[in-house]
Steps between C-alpha positions, in 0.01 A plus 500: 500500500869419476709483186566141385864407549718280286484219756125458458291323237587712197872438542481170315495678163858619544799309373761724660518796733375813323656841533366844411588601146577854616656491847594128521323446836358152561134469397298352783150651470219411260297774331267258317526145370301430181613140466651362181452654157651482149653804332204726434586577136593144402192431291461152353437397142262212427784256439650584841199401709634150566840628609618565855469855631738642757348661809693725738421641845318833516619559854560869563726618781551834673844608620502605865789741439407702188134383460546399138218258412641242261475167327801273474658449159387149409533560124757723333383811313661355188259204514201730557562793267756398240386360168123506447294692756120513477435850635464783248425843648338636185182291541367723778357827371493657846868414552593662168321818609681484834836477320417793270406724794823408677719579196331835444540587867870416540589656164363833617609476865861406429540684167582193295592564138712393205820511707359281778512123543198315641557138603227260604587184688274201431364690201280211380367560147602868487155628594640783720820599321312532173361827639852639538604374156203674340592822686857490366657415837779236480381185675642161587317196634658223709289182488609139565208323328584439136149493357383827651836668434459405133150652501648825635765515228231448236341822630826687461599493867870416544516215751782306663407140586661492845428479871582821685757539773839660554662324202228606255503854641874531434454372146229758424710781648798395286289481182239772548598710802306562819121515496307819570193290578483138611150354514390165634138389523435186702860381489642591843298220660616251234873498575646246743833687534356826624837649587644429153196658336490820707878519482461495122258791517755706691762427231277578202327819616656833403613735777195720447282214380187342640390142564131411518378158608140380522414196708204364697481663842516254790270722704230470233565127455423449867211747522329359191581134561685465170668169578462386139771749398743265674671267254846372420576782255458745792793453734439810719191678639598854580394760752616857449708490819695194390545639148647819645745291700605290199559799272687695768739207540600552136544876511154590371245730662124477446393860442137447398230235498158459344229258607335345195197279448671280240532129586271544798711773660859580408773745585699703251820606668737768373868453588819694439866467598540600865810694393426743218122463488321828431144428612363590842344220704122547481247505783347185343812304595485603865123454520498147360792392720313628805176330391669164452671530837168578668338203324760265645732429207801552725371237742508124446164441666311689226590242238324216686154643419502397134456122504149489660353722227658288228354181642155660531503604132584146395207357696253755362604454137482122523160518670364716216636275226374182668155649555482619137592151383241338727235734358590403143652840419806542278799717585762620251809708564615816333874547470798273551739724695774381731297610800210286382718191495611563859136531606384188314784282625481618862124438508527166318260608222483272197266458201226347713449844655631732224433361154741728312641849487551745211770753426559772242862393453502270194825341621296331776216368284492121489728481803423377852555668835798361694411262777125515458495403128207737440472568123539851359291625209447825313244736659241403235465163675292670769236598245497147362452330838306765696610425857293609799798657678827652380785494752730798433854384579688824414293693756717809454335536156149437635336810351671462164392136473142558612470773237637269230256227603189714547303291241510193729243663725246434223480132602528577871867425558648650816855608573691360797811666644699297758733768642508668752184315607266293286250732329223415253385791285125508458 
């Protein structure tokens, strides 16, 4: 199979020639094309259902020079994240535990204390930094979304309502000094100006300081067919090799890496200034770089293998939903995550196949999923309606959700997980 070029059928989605957001090479090769989709967190209120929705291409490219997999910037980050943003990290118990383990680990490993400064970029509602605050470690959040930044301040977490880049980094250094720890969970993929962001990290970090970033691992995305994690809020899809290259270009060395199961398979990288860093590069760094190279991530041809699996998953999910409908069975969703909205829109699923979904986040109750207009209720709605099948949209929380919903088995309901392949739990 050959990689689709810009001159072929998918090229019609482009309005101008695209260039790589890191190395500026022309983008000519398709990674996957998921059609048109609205912003995945732009939930609709009842009174908005008769209004026009804006759809944008979900056409993902791969750079043939640096192998950065990326989505063009069709909507500015300010339009996506500024103001009111629907995602609150604190509604996932497993994610809160993950954050607590991380804070305990880095506090001990890097000897953080009362004289240190911990900064989190895209700090959301303060769920992570609260651990440092409670331990007496000075902490600062940087978060562009006003509603979640306000929620963080209510918890006692100092938060600047700003986007991060070189300008913000200089402001923090002037006001607070350099950071001993900079943390960023699921933010590196969300920035369209990758060079400004990583350049900001190099400005803000102290000479002996450490940067940690967590982000979905492209290798796992491909292995596990996680195409639904592609949406307009995610501008980049990162391999370890490409991440190394990006950080090195800004004077930062990756000295350690951990492979995590969060979000379906993520990396946690540890970076330090290339000049003045005090940590030895670990064997894990060399091993993962070698493994990615062997898997083909330094070769353009490898990236062409993804589209066929994506298309197969779409056909299988639609076949299941259509058959369930023909048999008079009812299917409800659990969760209204961004990834779920990518899946529903790409597959063309509407209320005739999925009656509704539920979510623990009260900010989404009474709202409707973007594009598909599927209504969102509180989890108690499942008990009231007793569906035959429950489609788990945040599949990365599969075990947590199945445990929460164990009582549904009493009336014979079965759980359905769409990713990496359609699976029905007996």
